[in-house]
mmCIF file as gemmi writes it, N, C-alpha and C atoms, coordinates in Angstrom:
data_model
loop_
_atom_site.group_PDB
_atom_site.id
_atom_site.type_symbol
_atom_site.label_atom_id
_atom_site.label_alt_id
_atom_site.label_comp_id
_atom_site.label_asym_id
_atom_site.label_entity_id
_atom_site.label_seq_id
_atom_site.pdbx_PDB_ins_code
_atom_site.Cartn_x
_atom_site.Cartn_y
_atom_site.Cartn_z
_atom_site.occupancy
_atom_site.B_iso_or_equiv
_atom_site.pdbx_formal_charge
_atom_site.auth_seq_id
_atom_site.auth_asym_id
_atom_site.pdbx_PDB_model_num
ATOM 1 N N . MET Axp A 1 ? 16.241 0.892 -13.132 1 0 ? 1 A 1
ATOM 2 C CA . MET Axp A 1 ? 16.882 -0.188 -13.085 1 0 ? 1 A 1
ATOM 3 C C . MET Axp A 1 ? 15.445 -1.149 -13.273 1 0 ? 1 A 1
ATOM 4 N N . ILE Axp A 2 ? 15.038 -1.778 -13.128 1 0 ? 2 A 1
ATOM 5 C CA . ILE Axp A 2 ? 13.976 -2.892 -13.192 1 0 ? 2 A 1
ATOM 6 C C . ILE Axp A 2 ? 14.282 -3.489 -11.973 1 0 ? 2 A 1
ATOM 7 N N . THR Axp A 3 ? 13.115 -3.801 -11.504 1 0 ? 3 A 1
ATOM 8 C CA . THR Axp A 3 ? 13.269 -5.086 -10.67 1 0 ? 3 A 1
ATOM 9 C C . THR Axp A 3 ? 12.649 -6.351 -11.024 1 0 ? 3 A 1
ATOM 10 N N . ILE Axp A 4 ? 12.391 -7.136 -9.966 1 0 ? 4 A 1
ATOM 11 C CA . ILE Axp A 4 ? 12.3 -8.51 -10.342 1 0 ? 4 A 1
ATOM 12 C C . ILE Axp A 4 ? 10.765 -8.191 -9.746 1 0 ? 4 A 1
ATOM 13 N N . GLU Axp A 5 ? 10.018 -7.347 -9.053 1 0 ? 5 A 1
ATOM 14 C CA . GLU Axp A 5 ? 8.439 -6.895 -8.62 1 0 ? 5 A 1
ATOM 15 C C . GLU Axp A 5 ? 8.156 -6.268 -10.615 1 0 ? 5 A 1
ATOM 16 N N . ASP Axp A 6 ? 9.07 -5.327 -11.033 1 0 ? 6 A 1
ATOM 17 C CA . ASP Axp A 6 ? 8.562 -5.032 -12.369 1 0 ? 6 A 1
ATOM 18 C C . ASP Axp A 6 ? 7.942 -6.278 -13.339 1 0 ? 6 A 1
ATOM 19 N N . VAL Axp A 7 ? 8.968 -7.412 -12.564 1 0 ? 7 A 1
ATOM 20 C CA . VAL Axp A 7 ? 8.485 -8.584 -14.264 1 0 ? 7 A 1
ATOM 21 C C . VAL Axp A 7 ? 7.387 -9.046 -13.395 1 0 ? 7 A 1
ATOM 22 N N . LYS Axp A 8 ? 7.564 -9.489 -12.047 1 0 ? 8 A 1
ATOM 23 C CA . LYS Axp A 8 ? 6.064 -10.233 -11.927 1 0 ? 8 A 1
ATOM 24 C C . LYS Axp A 8 ? 4.928 -9.856 -12.33 1 0 ? 8 A 1
ATOM 25 N N . GLY Axp A 9 ? 5.232 -7.811 -12.252 1 0 ? 9 A 1
ATOM 26 C CA . GLY Axp A 9 ? 3.632 -7.344 -12.302 1 0 ? 9 A 1
ATOM 27 C C . GLY Axp A 9 ? 3.303 -7.892 -14.183 1 0 ? 9 A 1
ATOM 28 N N . ALA Axp A 10 ? 4.37 -7.563 -15.015 1 0 ? 10 A 1
ATOM 29 C CA . ALA Axp A 10 ? 3.969 -7.411 -16.081 1 0 ? 10 A 1
ATOM 30 C C . ALA Axp A 10 ? 3.514 -9.124 -16.5 1 0 ? 10 A 1
ATOM 31 N N . LEU Axp A 11 ? 3.894 -9.426 -15.363 1 0 ? 11 A 1
ATOM 32 C CA . LEU Axp A 11 ? 3.905 -11.249 -16.057 1 0 ? 11 A 1
ATOM 33 C C . LEU Axp A 11 ? 2.62 -11.857 -14.861 1 0 ? 11 A 1
ATOM 34 N N . GLY Axp A 12 ? 1.391 -11.102 -14.577 1 0 ? 12 A 1
ATOM 35 C CA . GLY Axp A 12 ? 0.606 -11.001 -13.39 1 0 ? 12 A 1
ATOM 36 C C . GLY Axp A 12 ? 0.916 -11.698 -12.609 1 0 ? 12 A 1
ATOM 37 N N . ILE Axp A 13 ? 1.962 -11.644 -11.435 1 0 ? 13 A 1
ATOM 38 C CA . ILE Axp A 13 ? 2.329 -12.839 -10.964 1 0 ? 13 A 1
ATOM 39 C C . ILE Axp A 13 ? 2.066 -11.748 -9.408 1 0 ? 13 A 1
ATOM 40 N N . THR Axp A 14 ? 1.604 -12.615 -8.723 1 0 ? 14 A 1
ATOM 41 C CA . THR Axp A 14 ? 1.338 -11.756 -7.436 1 0 ? 14 A 1
ATOM 42 C C . THR Axp A 14 ? 2.02 -12.83 -5.964 1 0 ? 14 A 1
ATOM 43 N N . GLY Axp A 15 ? 2.144 -11.655 -4.847 1 0 ? 15 A 1
ATOM 44 C CA . GLY Axp A 15 ? 2.458 -12.619 -3.473 1 0 ? 15 A 1
ATOM 45 C C . GLY Axp A 15 ? 4.227 -13.15 -4.218 1 0 ? 15 A 1
ATOM 46 N N . ASN Axp A 16 ? 4.489 -13.924 -3.037 1 0 ? 16 A 1
ATOM 47 C CA . ASN Axp A 16 ? 5.518 -13.701 -2.641 1 0 ? 16 A 1
ATOM 48 C C . ASN Axp A 16 ? 6.853 -15.858 -3.177 1 0 ? 16 A 1
ATOM 49 N N . TYR Axp A 17 ? 4.971 -16.255 -3.261 1 0 ? 17 A 1
ATOM 50 C CA . TYR Axp A 17 ? 5.702 -18.205 -3.426 1 0 ? 17 A 1
ATOM 51 C C . TYR Axp A 17 ? 6.046 -18.317 -4.681 1 0 ? 17 A 1
ATOM 52 N N . GLN Axp A 18 ? 6.611 -17.885 -5.62 1 0 ? 18 A 1
ATOM 53 C CA . GLN Axp A 18 ? 7.959 -18.046 -6.644 1 0 ? 18 A 1
ATOM 54 C C . GLN Axp A 18 ? 8.639 -17.444 -6.9 1 0 ? 18 A 1
ATOM 55 N N . ASP Axp A 19 ? 9.29 -16.826 -5.823 1 0 ? 19 A 1
ATOM 56 C CA . ASP Axp A 19 ? 9.977 -15.858 -5.874 1 0 ? 19 A 1
ATOM 57 C C . ASP Axp A 19 ? 11.602 -16.314 -5.721 1 0 ? 19 A 1
ATOM 58 N N . THR Axp A 20 ? 11.767 -17.174 -5.99 1 0 ? 20 A 1
ATOM 59 C CA . THR Axp A 20 ? 13.465 -17.903 -5.827 1 0 ? 20 A 1
ATOM 60 C C . THR Axp A 20 ? 13.233 -18.475 -7.067 1 0 ? 20 A 1
ATOM 61 N N . ALA Axp A 21 ? 12.366 -18.947 -7.596 1 0 ? 21 A 1
ATOM 62 C CA . ALA Axp A 21 ? 12.425 -19.454 -8.963 1 0 ? 21 A 1
ATOM 63 C C . ALA Axp A 21 ? 12.398 -18.373 -10.024 1 0 ? 21 A 1
ATOM 64 N N . ILE Axp A 22 ? 11.506 -17.536 -10.122 1 0 ? 22 A 1
ATOM 65 C CA . ILE Axp A 22 ? 11.592 -15.917 -10.989 1 0 ? 22 A 1
ATOM 66 C C . ILE Axp A 22 ? 12.88 -15.239 -10.31 1 0 ? 22 A 1
ATOM 67 N N . ARG Axp A 23 ? 13.214 -15.43 -9.216 1 0 ? 23 A 1
ATOM 68 C CA . ARG Axp A 23 ? 14.407 -14.152 -9.416 1 0 ? 23 A 1
ATOM 69 C C . ARG Axp A 23 ? 15.879 -15.469 -10.215 1 0 ? 23 A 1
ATOM 70 N N . SER Axp A 24 ? 15.556 -16.291 -10.151 1 0 ? 24 A 1
ATOM 71 C CA . SER Axp A 24 ? 17.087 -16.951 -10.895 1 0 ? 24 A 1
ATOM 72 C C . SER Axp A 24 ? 16.341 -17.132 -12.069 1 0 ? 24 A 1
ATOM 73 N N . HIS Axp A 25 ? 15.604 -17.109 -12.724 1 0 ? 25 A 1
ATOM 74 C CA . HIS Axp A 25 ? 15.725 -16.67 -14.18 1 0 ? 25 A 1
ATOM 75 C C . HIS Axp A 25 ? 15.405 -15.332 -14.274 1 0 ? 25 A 1
ATOM 76 N N . PHE Axp A 26 ? 15.264 -14.315 -13.178 1 0 ? 26 A 1
ATOM 77 C CA . PHE Axp A 26 ? 15.14 -12.704 -14.171 1 0 ? 26 A 1
ATOM 78 C C . PHE Axp A 26 ? 16.62 -12.406 -14.262 1 0 ? 26 A 1
ATOM 79 N N . ASP Axp A 27 ? 17.419 -12.989 -12.59 1 0 ? 27 A 1
ATOM 80 C CA . ASP Axp A 27 ? 19.37 -12.91 -12.601 1 0 ? 27 A 1
ATOM 81 C C . ASP Axp A 27 ? 19.646 -13.118 -13.668 1 0 ? 27 A 1
ATOM 82 N N . GLU Axp A 28 ? 19.314 -14.468 -14.76 1 0 ? 28 A 1
ATOM 83 C CA . GLU Axp A 28 ? 19.731 -14.823 -15.762 1 0 ? 28 A 1
ATOM 84 C C . GLU Axp A 28 ? 19.728 -14.066 -16.88 1 0 ? 28 A 1
ATOM 85 N N . VAL Axp A 29 ? 17.891 -13.985 -16.633 1 0 ? 29 A 1
ATOM 86 C CA . VAL Axp A 29 ? 17.651 -12.683 -18.198 1 0 ? 29 A 1
ATOM 87 C C . VAL Axp A 29 ? 18.586 -11.332 -17.912 1 0 ? 29 A 1
ATOM 88 N N . VAL Axp A 30 ? 19.178 -10.881 -16.738 1 0 ? 30 A 1
ATOM 89 C CA . VAL Axp A 30 ? 19.755 -9.707 -16.625 1 0 ? 30 A 1
ATOM 90 C C . VAL Axp A 30 ? 21.004 -9.823 -17.15 1 0 ? 30 A 1
ATOM 91 N N . GLY Axp A 31 ? 21.462 -11.198 -16.477 1 0 ? 31 A 1
ATOM 92 C CA . GLY Axp A 31 ? 22.65 -10.904 -17.183 1 0 ? 31 A 1
ATOM 93 C C . GLY Axp A 31 ? 23.216 -11.402 -18.169 1 0 ? 31 A 1
ATOM 94 N N . TYR Axp A 32 ? 22.378 -11.698 -19.202 1 0 ? 32 A 1
ATOM 95 C CA . TYR Axp A 32 ? 22.365 -12.179 -20.063 1 0 ? 32 A 1
ATOM 96 C C . TYR Axp A 32 ? 22.429 -10.695 -20.862 1 0 ? 32 A 1
ATOM 97 N N . LEU Axp A 33 ? 22.001 -9.68 -20.989 1 0 ? 33 A 1
ATOM 98 C CA . LEU Axp A 33 ? 21.565 -8.524 -21.553 1 0 ? 33 A 1
ATOM 99 C C . LEU Axp A 33 ? 22.495 -8.039 -21.486 1 0 ? 33 A 1
ATOM 100 N N . THR Axp A 34 ? 23.784 -7.961 -20.072 1 0 ? 34 A 1
ATOM 101 C CA . THR Axp A 34 ? 24.304 -6.652 -19.366 1 0 ? 34 A 1
ATOM 102 C C . THR Axp A 34 ? 25.76 -7.824 -20.162 1 0 ? 34 A 1
ATOM 103 N N . ASP Axp A 35 ? 26.306 -8.62 -20.207 1 0 ? 35 A 1
ATOM 104 C CA . ASP Axp A 35 ? 26.911 -9.589 -21.347 1 0 ? 35 A 1
ATOM 105 C C . ASP Axp A 35 ? 27.154 -9.295 -22.35 1 0 ? 35 A 1
ATOM 106 N N . ALA Axp A 36 ? 25.598 -9.335 -22.903 1 0 ? 36 A 1
ATOM 107 C CA . ALA Axp A 36 ? 25.715 -8.777 -24.419 1 0 ? 36 A 1
ATOM 108 C C . ALA Axp A 36 ? 26.252 -7.465 -24.338 1 0 ? 36 A 1
ATOM 109 N N . GLY Axp A 37 ? 26.234 -6.905 -23.307 1 0 ? 37 A 1
ATOM 110 C CA . GLY Axp A 37 ? 26.47 -4.787 -23.822 1 0 ? 37 A 1
ATOM 111 C C . GLY Axp A 37 ? 25.472 -3.936 -23.653 1 0 ? 37 A 1
ATOM 112 N N . VAL Axp A 38 ? 24.288 -4.763 -22.955 1 0 ? 38 A 1
ATOM 113 C CA . VAL Axp A 38 ? 23.019 -3.877 -23.077 1 0 ? 38 A 1
ATOM 114 C C . VAL Axp A 38 ? 22.89 -2.952 -21.31 1 0 ? 38 A 1
ATOM 115 N N . ASP Axp A 39 ? 23.159 -1.025 -21.467 1 0 ? 39 A 1
ATOM 116 C CA . ASP Axp A 39 ? 23.439 -0.978 -20.681 1 0 ? 39 A 1
ATOM 117 C C . ASP Axp A 39 ? 22.058 -1.158 -19.432 1 0 ? 39 A 1
ATOM 118 N N . PRO Axp A 40 ? 22.127 -1.191 -18.143 1 0 ? 40 A 1
ATOM 119 C CA . PRO Axp A 40 ? 21.291 -2.364 -17.209 1 0 ? 40 A 1
ATOM 120 C C . PRO Axp A 40 ? 20.347 -1.02 -17.311 1 0 ? 40 A 1
ATOM 121 N N . GLU Axp A 41 ? 20.172 0.095 -17.527 1 0 ? 41 A 1
ATOM 122 C CA . GLU Axp A 41 ? 19.209 1.303 -17.717 1 0 ? 41 A 1
ATOM 123 C C . GLU Axp A 41 ? 18.375 0.796 -19.047 1 0 ? 41 A 1
ATOM 124 N N . ASN Axp A 42 ? 18.642 0.598 -19.937 1 0 ? 42 A 1
ATOM 125 C CA . ASN Axp A 42 ? 18.256 0.556 -21.158 1 0 ? 42 A 1
ATOM 126 C C . ASN Axp A 42 ? 17.336 -0.778 -21.047 1 0 ? 42 A 1
ATOM 127 N N . ILE Axp A 43 ? 17.907 -1.672 -20.146 1 0 ? 43 A 1
ATOM 128 C CA . ILE Axp A 43 ? 16.744 -3.528 -20.091 1 0 ? 43 A 1
ATOM 129 C C . ILE Axp A 43 ? 15.123 -2.759 -19.689 1 0 ? 43 A 1
ATOM 130 N N . THR Axp A 44 ? 14.457 -3.266 -20.632 1 0 ? 44 A 1
ATOM 131 C CA . THR Axp A 44 ? 13.137 -3.125 -20.141 1 0 ? 44 A 1
ATOM 132 C C . THR Axp A 44 ? 12.074 -4.488 -19.87 1 0 ? 44 A 1
ATOM 133 N N . VAL Axp A 45 ? 11.512 -3.719 -19.399 1 0 ? 45 A 1
ATOM 134 C CA . VAL Axp A 45 ? 10.821 -4.809 -18.092 1 0 ? 45 A 1
ATOM 135 C C . VAL Axp A 45 ? 10.002 -5.466 -18.919 1 0 ? 45 A 1
ATOM 136 N N . GLY Axp A 46 ? 9.508 -5.29 -20.556 1 0 ? 46 A 1
ATOM 137 C CA . GLY Axp A 46 ? 9.548 -6.083 -21.423 1 0 ? 46 A 1
ATOM 138 C C . GLY Axp A 46 ? 9.794 -6.802 -21.875 1 0 ? 46 A 1
ATOM 139 N N . VAL Axp A 47 ? 11.014 -6.358 -22.153 1 0 ? 47 A 1
ATOM 140 C CA . VAL Axp A 47 ? 12.263 -7.859 -22.471 1 0 ? 47 A 1
ATOM 141 C C . VAL Axp A 47 ? 12.596 -8.745 -21.546 1 0 ? 47 A 1
ATOM 142 N N . ALA Axp A 48 ? 12.798 -8.139 -20.275 1 0 ? 48 A 1
ATOM 143 C CA . ALA Axp A 48 ? 13.315 -8.779 -18.894 1 0 ? 48 A 1
ATOM 144 C C . ALA Axp A 48 ? 11.893 -9.714 -18.835 1 0 ? 48 A 1
ATOM 145 N N . ALA Axp A 49 ? 10.932 -9.655 -18.833 1 0 ? 49 A 1
ATOM 146 C CA . ALA Axp A 49 ? 9.644 -10.253 -18.707 1 0 ? 49 A 1
ATOM 147 C C . ALA Axp A 49 ? 9.596 -11.617 -19.745 1 0 ? 49 A 1
ATOM 148 N N . ARG Axp A 50 ? 9.818 -11.234 -20.96 1 0 ? 50 A 1
ATOM 149 C CA . ARG Axp A 50 ? 9.509 -12.28 -21.959 1 0 ? 50 A 1
ATOM 150 C C . ARG Axp A 50 ? 10.673 -13.122 -21.358 1 0 ? 50 A 1
ATOM 151 N N . GLY Axp A 51 ? 12.086 -12.959 -20.938 1 0 ? 51 A 1
ATOM 152 C CA . GLY Axp A 51 ? 12.663 -13.377 -21.169 1 0 ? 51 A 1
ATOM 153 C C . GLY Axp A 51 ? 12.868 -14.6 -19.524 1 0 ? 51 A 1
ATOM 154 N N . VAL Axp A 52 ? 11.997 -14.24 -18.74 1 0 ? 52 A 1
ATOM 155 C CA . VAL Axp A 52 ? 11.663 -14.913 -17.895 1 0 ? 52 A 1
ATOM 156 C C . VAL Axp A 52 ? 10.764 -16.049 -17.949 1 0 ? 52 A 1
ATOM 157 N N . SER Axp A 53 ? 9.528 -15.592 -18.983 1 0 ? 53 A 1
ATOM 158 C CA . SER Axp A 53 ? 8.794 -16.306 -19.342 1 0 ? 53 A 1
ATOM 159 C C . SER Axp A 53 ? 9.507 -17.42 -20.527 1 0 ? 53 A 1
ATOM 160 N N . ASP Axp A 54 ? 10.001 -17.482 -21.431 1 0 ? 54 A 1
ATOM 161 C CA . ASP Axp A 54 ? 10.533 -18.399 -22.073 1 0 ? 54 A 1
ATOM 162 C C . ASP Axp A 54 ? 10.863 -19.462 -21.362 1 0 ? 54 A 1
ATOM 163 N N . LEU Axp A 55 ? 12.166 -18.725 -20.604 1 0 ? 55 A 1
ATOM 164 C CA . LEU Axp A 55 ? 12.973 -19.551 -19.158 1 0 ? 55 A 1
ATOM 165 C C . LEU Axp A 55 ? 11.732 -20.514 -18.114 1 0 ? 55 A 1
ATOM 166 N N . TRP Axp A 56 ? 10.869 -19.935 -17.901 1 0 ? 56 A 1
ATOM 167 C CA . TRP Axp A 56 ? 10.224 -20.89 -16.985 1 0 ? 56 A 1
ATOM 168 C C . TRP Axp A 56 ? 9.563 -21.87 -17.149 1 0 ? 56 A 1
ATOM 169 N N . ASN Axp A 57 ? 9.496 -22.628 -17.211 1 0 ? 57 A 1
ATOM 170 C CA . ASN Axp A 57 ? 8.937 -23.82 -17.684 1 0 ? 57 A 1
ATOM 171 C C . ASN Axp A 57 ? 8.587 -24.949 -16.897 1 0 ? 57 A 1
ATOM 172 N N . TYR Axp A 58 ? 8.529 -24.733 -15.623 1 0 ? 58 A 1
ATOM 173 C CA . TYR Axp A 58 ? 8.265 -25.374 -14.516 1 0 ? 58 A 1
ATOM 174 C C . TYR Axp A 58 ? 9.675 -27.121 -14.519 1 0 ? 58 A 1
ATOM 175 N N . GLY Axp A 59 ? 10.471 -26.75 -14.656 1 0 ? 59 A 1
ATOM 176 C CA . GLY Axp A 59 ? 11.689 -27.994 -15.177 1 0 ? 59 A 1
ATOM 177 C C . GLY Axp A 59 ? 11.614 -28.562 -16.222 1 0 ? 59 A 1
ATOM 178 N N . ALA Axp A 60 ? 11.012 -28.573 -16.773 1 0 ? 60 A 1
ATOM 179 C CA . ALA Axp A 60 ? 10.179 -29.748 -17.992 1 0 ? 60 A 1
ATOM 180 C C . ALA Axp A 60 ? 11.663 -29.66 -19.164 1 0 ? 60 A 1
ATOM 181 N N . GLY Axp A 61 ? 12.911 -29.104 -19.205 1 0 ? 61 A 1
ATOM 182 C CA . GLY Axp A 61 ? 13.341 -29.111 -20.146 1 0 ? 61 A 1
ATOM 183 C C . GLY Axp A 61 ? 13.861 -28.526 -21.234 1 0 ? 61 A 1
ATOM 184 N N . ALA Axp A 62 ? 12.616 -27.53 -21.626 1 0 ? 62 A 1
ATOM 185 C CA . ALA Axp A 62 ? 12.153 -27.123 -22.913 1 0 ? 62 A 1
ATOM 186 C C . ALA Axp A 62 ? 12.543 -25.503 -22.688 1 0 ? 62 A 1
ATOM 187 N N . GLY Axp A 63 ? 12.939 -25.066 -21.692 1 0 ? 63 A 1
ATOM 188 C CA . GLY Axp A 63 ? 13.156 -23.51 -21.171 1 0 ? 63 A 1
ATOM 189 C C . GLY Axp A 63 ? 14.278 -22.922 -22.425 1 0 ? 63 A 1
ATOM 190 N N . ARG Axp A 64 ? 14.082 -22.033 -23.346 1 0 ? 64 A 1
ATOM 191 C CA . ARG Axp A 64 ? 14.712 -21.581 -24.233 1 0 ? 64 A 1
ATOM 192 C C . ARG Axp A 64 ? 14.41 -19.994 -24.167 1 0 ? 64 A 1
ATOM 193 N N . LEU Axp A 65 ? 15.155 -19.537 -24.508 1 0 ? 65 A 1
ATOM 194 C CA . LEU Axp A 65 ? 14.98 -17.787 -24.748 1 0 ? 65 A 1
ATOM 195 C C . LEU Axp A 65 ? 14.777 -17.947 -26.633 1 0 ? 65 A 1
ATOM 196 N N . SER Axp A 66 ? 13.219 -16.927 -26.342 1 0 ? 66 A 1
ATOM 197 C CA . SER Axp A 66 ? 12.596 -16.829 -27.675 1 0 ? 66 A 1
ATOM 198 C C . SER Axp A 66 ? 13.66 -15.606 -29.017 1 0 ? 66 A 1
ATOM 199 N N . ASP Axp A 67 ? 12.778 -16.204 -29.998 1 0 ? 67 A 1
ATOM 200 C CA . ASP Axp A 67 ? 13.817 -15.306 -31.111 1 0 ? 67 A 1
ATOM 201 C C . ASP Axp A 67 ? 13.064 -14.057 -31.133 1 0 ? 67 A 1
ATOM 202 N N . TYR Axp A 68 ? 11.841 -13.494 -30.423 1 0 ? 68 A 1
ATOM 203 C CA . TYR Axp A 68 ? 11.894 -12.138 -30.024 1 0 ? 68 A 1
ATOM 204 C C . TYR Axp A 68 ? 12.864 -11.821 -28.74 1 0 ? 68 A 1
ATOM 205 N N . PHE Axp A 69 ? 13.111 -12.641 -27.97 1 0 ? 69 A 1
ATOM 206 C CA . PHE Axp A 69 ? 14.309 -12.187 -26.56 1 0 ? 69 A 1
ATOM 207 C C . PHE Axp A 69 ? 15.324 -11.452 -27.288 1 0 ? 69 A 1
ATOM 208 N N . TYR Axp A 70 ? 15.833 -12.415 -28.564 1 0 ? 70 A 1
ATOM 209 C CA . TYR Axp A 70 ? 16.919 -12.386 -29.204 1 0 ? 70 A 1
ATOM 210 C C . TYR Axp A 70 ? 17.05 -10.898 -29.893 1 0 ? 70 A 1
ATOM 211 N N . GLU Axp A 71 ? 16.135 -10.851 -30.434 1 0 ? 71 A 1
ATOM 212 C CA . GLU Axp A 71 ? 15.907 -10.056 -31.711 1 0 ? 71 A 1
ATOM 213 C C . GLU Axp A 71 ? 15.723 -8.762 -30.66 1 0 ? 71 A 1
ATOM 214 N N . ARG Axp A 72 ? 15.226 -8.2 -29.619 1 0 ? 72 A 1
ATOM 215 C CA . ARG Axp A 72 ? 15.168 -6.815 -29.139 1 0 ? 72 A 1
ATOM 216 C C . ARG Axp A 72 ? 16.333 -6.978 -28.062 1 0 ? 72 A 1
ATOM 217 N N . ALA Axp A 73 ? 17.405 -7.977 -27.791 1 0 ? 73 A 1
ATOM 218 C CA . ALA Axp A 73 ? 18.539 -7.635 -26.827 1 0 ? 73 A 1
ATOM 219 C C . ALA Axp A 73 ? 19.512 -7.079 -28.032 1 0 ? 73 A 1
ATOM 220 N N . LYS Axp A 74 ? 19.679 -7.245 -29.412 1 0 ? 74 A 1
ATOM 221 C CA . LYS Axp A 74 ? 20.416 -6.911 -30.285 1 0 ? 74 A 1
ATOM 222 C C . LYS Axp A 74 ? 20.399 -5.557 -30.193 1 0 ? 74 A 1
ATOM 223 N N . GLN Axp A 75 ? 18.453 -5.229 -30.266 1 0 ? 75 A 1
ATOM 224 C CA . GLN Axp A 75 ? 17.892 -3.798 -30.9 1 0 ? 75 A 1
ATOM 225 C C . GLN Axp A 75 ? 18.678 -3.214 -29.493 1 0 ? 75 A 1
ATOM 226 N N . LEU Axp A 76 ? 18.905 -3.599 -28.393 1 0 ? 76 A 1
ATOM 227 C CA . LEU Axp A 76 ? 19.283 -2.772 -26.665 1 0 ? 76 A 1
ATOM 228 C C . LEU Axp A 76 ? 20.773 -2.889 -26.802 1 0 ? 76 A 1
ATOM 229 N N . THR Axp A 77 ? 21.394 -3.179 -27.384 1 0 ? 77 A 1
ATOM 230 C CA . THR Axp A 77 ? 22.727 -3.459 -27.082 1 0 ? 77 A 1
ATOM 231 C C . THR Axp A 77 ? 23.291 -1.872 -28.35 1 0 ? 77 A 1
ATOM 232 N N . LEU Axp A 78 ? 22.245 -2.161 -28.928 1 0 ? 78 A 1
ATOM 233 C CA . LEU Axp A 78 ? 22.753 -0.496 -30.089 1 0 ? 78 A 1
ATOM 234 C C . LEU Axp A 78 ? 22.462 0.673 -29.774 1 0 ? 78 A 1
ATOM 235 N N . ARG Axp A 79 ? 21.667 0.962 -27.905 1 0 ? 79 A 1
ATOM 236 C CA . ARG Axp A 79 ? 20.923 2.011 -27.779 1 0 ? 79 A 1
ATOM 237 C C . ARG Axp A 79 ? 22.408 2.714 -27.424 1 0 ? 79 A 1
């Protein structure tokens, strides 16, 4: 199963300064995928990183999941 550290690595984020914000997005993305029926073992670092990146916008109000994220989520539900 992926970890927040895996996602931070994929996004090039080091240290722990932003872990609280990243954790909330990470938990939201993993929750979205598992609620959609994706087995936690099938959640890839790439889709989780894409989802976190999509939601991460420093509170500007435009954070939303991308078309790619949705397409990949659909694919993962079929595994």
